[in-house]
Residue, then its C-alpha position, 0 to 999 in steps of 0.5 A: m417367640l422366645y418362649l416358643l424357643a424355651i419349649v423347643g429346647a425343653l422338649t429336645i433336651a427331655v427326648l435326649l434324656w428319655k433316649a439316653f435313660g428311659p426303658d430299653l425295650r430291645s433288651r426284653p426277651t422275644r420269645v418265651i422258652g417253654p419247658d420243652d425247649d429248655p436244655d436245663f429242664l431237659w437236662k433234669v428230667d433225663r436225669e431223674f429218668r435214668r437214676r429212676s430206671a437204675d434204682g428200680t423206682p417207679g415213676p410218677d406215672q407207673d404203678p407201683g405194684d407193676 
C-alpha cells in the first residue's frame, strides 16, 4: 500500500513539473503567413518597384530592349 501511494505521489509530482516546465504548445503560431500577406515583404516589393520605375531600370519580368 505504501508503494502505491509513493507511485501516485511521484506521478503527481511528475505531471505538475511537466505542466510547469514542459513545452508550451499554445505559443506556436497557428497560421503560416505567406509572402503575399507579409507587410514587410509587400513594403520591400513596393519600394523596389518605385525605385525601378523612377530610375527607368527594367524589372526582372521586362525585356531590357523595350
